[in-house]
N, C-alpha and C positions, 0 to 999 in steps of 0.2 A: 493512554494508549494512542496518542495522536488524535486524529479526528475522524476515525472511520466508524461507520454505523454498525450497530449490533442489534437492531430491532427485528422482530420476527414477522415474517409473512405468515399470517394466521392460517392460510390455506396451504402451507407447505406440505408436499406429499410425504407420507411416512412409508418407508420401504416395506414391502409385503413380508420380507424376511427380516424380522427384527434383529436377529443375531448379526446381520451385516452392519447395522448401526453400531452395535457394540464393538465389532471388530474395527470399524473405522475410528471410533472413539479411542480405542486402545492404541491404534497406529498413530493417531494424531498426537496423543500424549507422549508416545515414545519418540516421535520426530522432534518435538519441542526439546526434550531432554538431550537428544543426540546433538542438537545445535549448541549445547552448552558444555559438552564433554571436555573441551580444552580450556575452560575458564577456571581460574582460581576464585577463591572466595572474594578476594579484593576486586578482581575483574568484574565479578557479578554484582558488586555492591555499589560501585561508583556511578554517579549521574553526571553526564558531561554538559547538559544544558536542560532547561525547563521542558523543552519539547520532547526530550528523550526520557526514558525510564531505565533504571538498572535492570540487568538481566534477571536478577533475583526477584525483582518486583513482578516482572512479566510471568515468571514461573509460578509465583504465588497468586497473582491476580486471576489468572485463568483457572486455577484450582478453586479460589474463592467463588468464582462464577458458578461452577458446577456444584460446589458445596451449598451455596446459598439457594439457588433457584431450582435445584433438584433434590439434594439430600435433605436440607433443612425444611423445605416447603412440602416435600412429597414422600418422605420416608418416615414412617411412624417411629417415634422414640429415638430419632437420630440426635446425637449430641455433637455440638460443634467440636472440632479438633482442638481449637484454642479460642477462647472467648475474646482475645485481643485482635485476632487476625481480621475480622470484618472491618475494624477501624483502620488497620494498616493497609488493607489491600482492596478496599472498595475504590473505584475510580471516580466516575461522575454521577453515580446513582443517588440523587437527592432523596428518593423514596427509601433508601437503605440507611439514611441517617448520616451522622458526622463521620468524617474520614480525615486521614493524615493529608497534609498539604502536598499537592503535586510537586511543587518545586523543591520540596525537602525530602523526596524519596531516597536521595543518595546518602542521607545521614543514618539510614537504618542498617547499621553494621550488624545488628542482631534483630531478628533471628538469623542464624548463619545459613550458608548455602546448603549445608547438610540438613539443617532443620527444615528448610523449604522443600528439599527433595523428599524428606520423610512425609511432609504434609501432602505433597503431590501423590506419593504412593498410597497414602491413606484414602485420599479422595478417589483416585482411580479404582482402587480395590473395592471401596464401598459402593461405587456405581455398579461395578461388575457383580458384586454380591447381591445387590437389590434389583438388578436389571429386570428379572422376570416379573417383578411386582409393579413395574412402571406402565401406566396406561398410555394411550395414543397421544394425549395432550402433553404428557411429560416427555415422551419420545420426541415430540416436536421441539421442546426446550433443549433436549440433548443434541438434536441436530443443530439448533442455533448455537449451542456451546461449542460444537466442533468447528463451525465456521468462525466463531469468535476467536477461538484459539489459533486457527490458521492465520487470522489477521495479525495476531500477536507474534506468530512465528516470523513474519516479515518484519514487523516492528522491532522485534528482538535483534534480528540481524543488522538492521540499519542503525539501531541504537548502539550496538557493539562497534560497528564501523565508525560511527562518529566518536565514540569514546576513545578508540585506539588511534584515531587520527589526531587526537589532542596530545598524544605522547610523541615527543620528538624522535624517539627511536623507531617509530612506525612499526609496531609489532604486528605480526601476522597471526590470525586465528587458525589458519590452515596452511599446509604446504603450498608453495608457489605453483600456480598453474600456468604453463607456458602456452596454452591454447590461444591462438589469435583468430580474429574475425576473418571471414572470407572477404576477398576484394569486392568492392561495391561498384555499381554502375551509376551513370548519371540518372537523376530522378526522372521517373516516368509517372504517368498520371492514370489513376483509375477513376473512371466516371461513375458517379453515384446516380441513383434514381431520383429524379426531381419530382415535384408535385406533392401530393398528399401521401405521407408515409407513416408507418406505425413504429413506435419505439416503446421500451419499457416491458415489464413482465405482464403476462396474461394471467391474472389472478383467477384461479379456479381450484376446485378440490383436487385436481390431478396435477397441479403445478409442481415443478421441482422447487427446491429451496431458493429463496431470494430474500434479501433484506427489504424492509418496507419501502425505503426511498426509491427502489427500482420500479415502482408502479404508482398508479395503475397504468396499464398499456393504453396508449392514447395516440391521436393523430397529430402530426406536425406537418407544416408546409415548407418544402425545401426548394430554393431556387436551384437552377442547374449548377452543379458543382463537381469538382474532382478532388481526390486526395492523393498525395504522393504515395508511391508504392513502397516507400521505406521511410524510416526515420532519419533525422539528420545525424551525421557522423562526426567523430572527433576531428577528422581532417577538415571538414567544412567549418567546424567551430574554430579551428586554428586560423582559418582564413578570416573569420569574423574578428578574432583578436588582433591579427596582424594588420587588418585594415582600420584599426582604431575603434572597433565596435563598442568597446566599454567606455570610450572617452568622447563619443559624439552624441550629444543630447538629442539630435533630430530623430534618432531611432527609438527613443525611450518614452514610455508613459511617464507622466509627471511624478507619480509615486515611485515608479521604478528608478528614475533618474535620482530622486532624493535618496533612495535606498542604496544605489551604487556609490554615491558620494559619501553618505554617512558611514557605511561599512567598508569603504575602500575595496569594492569588488572589482576584480580584474580577470577572473576566470571561473569556471565551474568549481563547485565545492570539491575538495580532495585533489585538485590539480596543484602541483608543486613545480616551480621552475628552478633548475639548477644549471648554472653555466650555459644558459640559453636553451636548455633542453627541458621540455615539459614531461613530467611524470604524473601518474595518477595513483593514489593510494586506494587499495582494495582490501578485502578480507584476507587475501593471501599476500599482502605486503605492498611495497612500492614498485611500480612498473613504469617503464617508458610508455607514453601514450600509444595505444593501438589506433592508428589512423582510421581503420575501417570499422571500428566498433561504434555503436550508437553513443552519442554524447549523453551523459547522465549527470544527475545531481545539479540540475539547473532550476531556477525559480520560474514562475510564470512571467515575471518581469523580463528575465533574460530570453525566454522563449519568444515573447512578443517582440522584443527588440531585434532578435535574430530574424524573425519573419520580415520585419520592416527593412532590415539591411539586405536580406536575400532578394527582395523584390527589385532592388537596384543593382545587385552584384552577382547573381547566379543566373546563368543562361536558362531560359525556359521558365523562370520563376516570377515573371512579371505579375504583379497584382496578388502575390501570395499573402497568406494570413494564417492565423491559427484556425483549425476547424471548430465548428460548433459541436456540442455534444450530440445533437440529433444527426448531423452529417456523419460523424464518426460511427455512431451505433447503427444507423441505417445501412451503411456499407459493410461494417464488420459482421453483421448478422449472417453474411454469406460465407464466413470463414469459421473453421473449427477452433474453438477456444482451448481445446486440449493440446493443440500444437504449439510449438515455440519453446524458447529457452525459459523454463520455469523451475521452481525449486522441487527437487525430487528427494534429496537426502542431504545430510551434512557434507560440506565440501565447498570448494571455491565457488563463489557466486559473483558473476559479472556479466554485463551485457556484451554479447559477442555475435549476435545474429540480427535477423530482420523478420518482419511479419507483423500481423495485427495484434498478436498476443505474446506476452513475455518480453524479456529484455528490459524495457523501460516503460514506466507509466507515461502516458502522453497527455500533456496539457491541452485542454480545450479552452476556447474563449467564453465558455458558458458558466454563469454563476450557479452555485449549488443552491437551488431553490426547489420547492415541492412541485411535483407534477400535478396536473388538474385532478381534483377529487382525492388528493393524498390524505390519508388519515394515519397518524402514528398509532402503533400498537398500544393497548392499554397496559397500565402497570409500569413497574420499574424498567423492564426490558424495552419499553417504548421510548425511553428518554434520549437515546443517543442521536438519532438522525434529525428529527424535527427541530430540536433546539439548537442545532448547529447550522441551520440553513440561513446563514448570514455572513457575508464577507468572504466566502470561500469559493474556489473554482473547482470544476470537475476535471478529473483525470480518468483516462480510459485505458484498458488493455492489459493491465498487469505488468509484472516485471520478472527479472531473473530471481528475485527473492520471494515471489508469490507462489505458495504451494500449488502444485499441479492439481487441477480439478476444482480449484476455488474460484476461478475467474470465469466470466461470461460477458457477452457483448452488452448486456444491460447493466453491468456492475458500475456503480458510481463511487469512485474514490474521490476524496475532496480534501484540499489543503488550502491554507492561506497563500496569497501570491508571492510572499517573500520566502516561503519554506522550500528547502531543497535537499534535506538530508535523506530523503527517499530516493529510489532509483527513478528519477524523473527526467524525461526528454521531450522531444516534440516531433510531430509530423506536420508538414505543410499542407495547406488547402488553398483552393482558389475557385472563384466563380468562372463558369464557362458559358459560351454562347453569346 
C-alpha cells in the first residue's frame, strides 16, 4: 500500500449516531468500486512496479482488513470467505503471518476481478448485517478501516496512472477533461508565527480520528519564517528545465545527483516531449502541459534542487528552501482542510488549483520520525507507522486524489526521497527578519 500509516489513535471519538459510521463505511466501499468501473480484468491485474499494486489487490486488501480485524475477530461464528485470501491479501502485518510477496502481486491473475468484487460484497454486507452487535471498541476499528480504505483509494488511482503510463498508447481511464488552471500570480509570502508553537493531535477521549503518528501534540520552536502563498507551477518548472536545472550538479543533493544520472531523469514523471512541446499524461490521457497548474509527480530530490535553483533565479525568492513539517503545519492549522481540489467521485483527477489542501502533496525537508512520547498502538494494527520511521520524508496537505474529509493539517504522509508516482509537488519557504 505504499508507505502510509494505518495505526489507530486509541482515543478516537466514536460518533454518537452509530448509523452514521455505517453509512460512511458503505459510501467509502462504493467509491472504491466506482473508481474501478472502467477497468478490465487485465487492467486490474497488472503490477507496473514494486511500489505499486494491482487495482484488484487494493480492492481485495481493503476487504481483507475489515474481514480480519472486525468480522474474524469480533463476530461470533464468522467463517472466512476464502481460507487462501489472508495469505494473498495481507500487506505488511507480521502478526498476521506469512503473505504473498509484494513484488509478485501482479502474477495473481486469479482470483478474477469478478471474484474480488464478490468478496467485497460479502464483506460489506457482513459488516452491515452484524453492525448492531459491534461495541465501541470495534466501531473504532471500523473507523480506522474507513480511513485505511480512503488511503487505498488514492493509491489505487496513482497506481493505475503509473500502469497506464507504461502503455505507449497512453490509454485514458476517463474522458478527457479540458479544464485548465486559473492564471497564477507572482509568489507572495505568508508569515508564520515564530517562537514556541504546537503541532500534532491533541489526544483526548473527545478527539476526532487521527493516525497514531500524528501525535502526541507537542511544542516546537520556530525561527521567524514565511511560506509561499501557492505551490510551484508547471511554467516555473519549465524555466528550471530550460535553465539546465537537471544538468547542473550545484543544485542537487549528492544522492539526488546520483539518482538523476543513474535513471536519466530530465523532467517530472509523466512528462513527455514531442517535437519540442511538453505533454503530461494523466488519468484522462495525454495533454499539453497546463502552465498554470501545480507541478506534480516530483521527488524530494527534484523539489530540493528546484528550491536551490529558485533562490538564484526567481525574483523575491532569495534564500528559499523547503519548509519544515512544523512550519507547514503551524501555518496550515489556520486554513480549512475540507477546501481545495480533492477527490469527491470517480472522474478526471488532476492538480489545477492552489491552497494549502488538495492538488498536490507538498514535500517538506523533515524526516519522518516519531514525535516526543510517541507510542505505537498495540497489536497488528500498530505495525504500519512506527516501523517505517526510517529514511523517509514527510509530505503535507493532500492531493487531487485524496478523498475529501480524509486530510487535516496534522496528517503525516511519508515517502522515500526518490519516489514520485504520487501527486507530489512543493511550496517554498524562507526565514525572515
